[in-house]
Every structure is written in structure tokens, then in C-alpha cells.
C-alpha positions as CSV (number, residue, x, y, z in Angstrom):
1,M,47.8,185.0,190.5
2,S,48.6,183.9,187.0
3,T,51.9,184.3,185.3
4,K,52.7,185.0,181.9
5,T,55.5,183.5,179.7
6,N,56.1,185.3,176.5
7,Q,58.2,183.7,173.6
8,T,59.0,184.8,170.2
9,A,59.2,182.6,167.2
10,S,60.1,184.2,163.9
11,F,60.2,182.4,160.6
12,M,61.4,183.7,157.1
13,V,60.3,182.0,154.1
14,R,61.9,182.4,150.8
15,F,60.5,181.0,147.4
16,T,62.5,180.4,144.2
17,Q,60.6,180.1,140.8
18,N,62.2,177.9,138.2
19,I,60.6,178.2,134.8
20,F,61.8,175.7,132.1
21,E,60.9,174.0,128.9
22,E,60.5,170.4,128.8
23,N,59.1,168.4,125.8
24,G,58.4,171.7,124.1
25,E,56.0,172.8,127.0
26,S,56.7,175.5,129.5
27,N,56.8,174.3,133.0
28,V,57.1,176.1,136.3
29,Q,58.7,174.7,139.7
30,W,58.5,176.4,143.2
31,R,61.1,175.6,145.8
32,G,61.4,177.2,149.1
33,R,63.4,177.5,152.3
34,I,62.2,178.4,155.6
35,S,64.5,179.5,158.3
36,H,63.9,179.8,162.0
37,V,65.3,183.2,162.8
38,Q,66.2,182.7,166.4
39,D,68.5,179.7,166.1
40,G,69.3,179.9,162.2
41,E,68.1,176.3,161.4
42,Q,66.7,176.1,157.9
43,L,64.8,173.6,155.6
44,N,64.6,173.4,152.0
45,F,61.2,172.2,150.8
46,A,59.3,171.7,147.6
47,N,56.0,171.0,149.4
48,F,54.7,173.8,151.7
49,N,53.4,171.2,154.2
50,D,57.1,170.5,154.9
51,A,57.3,174.1,156.0
52,I,54.3,174.0,158.1
53,T,55.7,170.8,160.0
54,F,59.0,172.7,160.4
55,M,57.2,175.5,162.1
56,Q,55.1,173.2,164.2
57,Q,58.2,171.4,165.4
58,K,59.9,174.7,166.4
59,L,56.8,175.9,168.4
60,T,56.3,172.6,169.9
61,D,59.9,172.5,171.1
62,L,59.5,176.1,172.6
63,T,56.2,175.4,174.3
64,E,57.7,172.2,175.9
65,E,60.7,174.3,177.0
66,A,58.5,176.9,178.6
67,T,56.2,174.2,180.1
68,Q,59.1,172.1,181.9
69,D,57.5,173.0,185.4
70,K,54.1,171.8,184.6
71,T,52.6,168.1,185.0
72,P,52.4,166.0,181.7
73,E,48.6,166.6,181.6
74,E,49.0,170.4,181.8
75,R,51.7,170.4,179.1
76,E,49.6,168.2,176.8
77,G,46.4,170.7,177.3
78,I,48.9,173.7,176.7
79,L,50.3,172.0,173.6
80,S,46.9,171.2,172.4
81,K,45.5,174.7,172.7
82,S,48.8,176.1,171.2
83,F,48.3,174.0,168.1
84,N,44.6,174.9,167.4
85,V,45.8,177.8,165.5
86,W,48.4,175.7,163.7
87,K,45.5,173.4,162.5
88,K,43.8,176.3,160.7
89,V,47.1,177.5,159.2
90,A,48.1,173.9,157.9
91,Q,44.6,173.7,156.3
92,S,44.5,177.1,154.7
93,G,48.1,178.1,154.2
94,P,49.0,175.8,151.2
95,K,45.8,176.9,149.4
96,M,46.4,180.5,150.1
97,L,50.0,180.2,148.8
98,M,49.0,178.5,145.6
99,E,46.1,181.1,145.1
100,T,48.7,183.9,145.5
101,I,51.1,182.4,142.8
102,K,48.2,181.9,140.6
103,D,46.7,185.2,141.0
104,P,48.9,187.6,142.9
105,R,46.7,190.6,142.1
106,K,43.8,189.0,143.8
107,Q,45.6,188.0,146.9
108,V,47.4,191.5,147.2
109,S,43.9,193.1,146.9
110,Q,42.5,190.9,149.7
111,L,45.5,191.7,151.9
112,Q,45.2,195.4,151.2
113,D,41.6,195.2,152.3
114,Q,42.4,193.3,155.5
115,I,45.0,196.0,156.6
116,S,43.3,199.1,155.2
117,H,42.0,200.0,158.7
118,L,45.6,200.2,160.1
119,G,46.3,203.8,159.2
120,D,46.9,206.1,156.3
121,E,50.4,204.7,155.3
122,L,49.1,201.1,154.9
123,S,45.6,202.0,153.6
124,N,47.3,203.5,150.4
125,K,46.6,200.6,147.9
126,V,49.0,199.6,145.3
127,G,47.6,200.0,141.8
128,I,47.2,196.4,141.0
129,N,44.8,196.8,138.0
130,D,47.7,197.8,135.8
131,W,49.6,194.6,136.4
132,R,49.7,192.0,134.0
133,T,51.6,188.9,133.6
134,A,54.9,188.9,131.6
135,S,54.7,187.0,128.4
136,K,57.5,185.2,126.4
137,T,57.1,188.2,124.0
138,D,57.8,190.6,126.9
139,F,60.7,188.7,128.0
140,N,62.2,188.6,124.6
141,K,61.6,192.2,124.1
142,I,63.3,192.9,127.4
143,I,66.4,190.7,126.2
144,D,66.6,192.5,122.7
145,T,66.4,195.8,124.5
146,L,69.4,194.9,126.9
147,E,71.4,193.5,123.9
148,N,71.0,196.8,122.1
149,L,72.0,198.9,125.1
150,S,74.9,196.6,125.6
151,A,76.0,197.3,122.1
152,E,75.4,201.1,122.4
153,V,77.4,201.1,125.7
154,K,80.3,199.3,123.9
155,Q,80.3,201.9,121.1
156,I,80.3,204.7,123.5
157,N,83.2,203.1,125.6
158,E,85.1,202.9,122.4
159,K,84.7,206.6,121.6
160,V,85.5,207.5,125.1
161,D,88.7,205.5,124.8
162,Q,89.6,207.2,121.6
163,L,89.0,210.7,123.2
164,Q,91.3,209.8,126.1
165,Q,94.2,209.0,123.9
166,P,96.7,211.8,123.2
167,K,95.9,213.7,120.2
168,T,98.9,212.4,118.1
169,T,97.8,208.9,118.8
170,R,94.3,209.6,118.0
171,K,95.2,210.9,114.5
172,K,97.2,207.7,113.7
173,T,94.5,205.3,114.8
174,T,91.6,207.3,112.9
175,K,93.8,207.3,109.8
176,K,94.2,203.5,109.8
């Protein structure tokens, strides 16, 4: 009779993009933070391979803990089998991440194709053909629009403040 031991290891990965100008040239830098959900341990990284190593170490620790009652040979065999998957992830993960950063539309499309068989809710594709990369001009337009809105809100606030003053005070301030 065989026995099963189930363990769960969850990881949360968060990326932060820093876009900056250096020597008149626009640059981008990605940084990440990976957290092991179960114990809260975190690692900041600039290289995705560091995140893979972090996950591998956590999974190794869990596997070793779960196989304490096994012989060293059995433990080694279990660990070897356990990390065959991680060898593939370590090889393809960074490439997939970089491709996603370079062309998110393509990666979203591939992901949608992979999960389309899971049901109606998940098979509804996001309209990614309308996506486009924001340009510096787009960013400047957004800033201009926000500045205009801010000025308009300020004017509206001034008018509301005037309307909230008693009539006698309002007449005096409007005559000045």
C-alpha cells in the first residue's frame, strides 16, 4: 500500500518597472520581489534566475522535510524527480518572462489559447488587438489633461466656497 503526502508551496511574484532617462536615452529596469506565501519569506531580485533559485530552495526544504523517514538514497531519488520540472521552468521561465515584457499581446494571446478549453468564463478572450504601447506623447497628453482637470477642479472649488458664504459676505467679496 502506498502513502501520499501532499504539500502546497505558493509563491507570489511582483515586478516593478522603472523607466528613466540616462544620457538622453530612455532606459527601462525591471526589479522583482518573490514571496513564499506559507512562511512569508521574501527575496528582492533583479535577475529572474534568483527567483527560480529561491523557489527551488523552498521546494527542496519542503521535500526534505516530507521525506525525513526515507533512506538517503530514497530521498535523493525523490528530490531528483521533484526537480525535473524545475529544470524545465529554469530553462523556459526567464525567456517567457522577457517575451511577455517585450510583447504582452502575444503572450496574453498564447495564454488565452492554452486556457480556452476550461470553460465559457475563461474562454472569452480579451480584445488585445486594440492594445498599443503608450508613447511619450501619450504620457504628455495624460499629464496635460490631468493638469487641466486640476485647474478646473480648483475653479469649481472656489465657486463652491463663494456660494457657501453668507449673502452679505458674498456681495462684499465680489465687489472687491
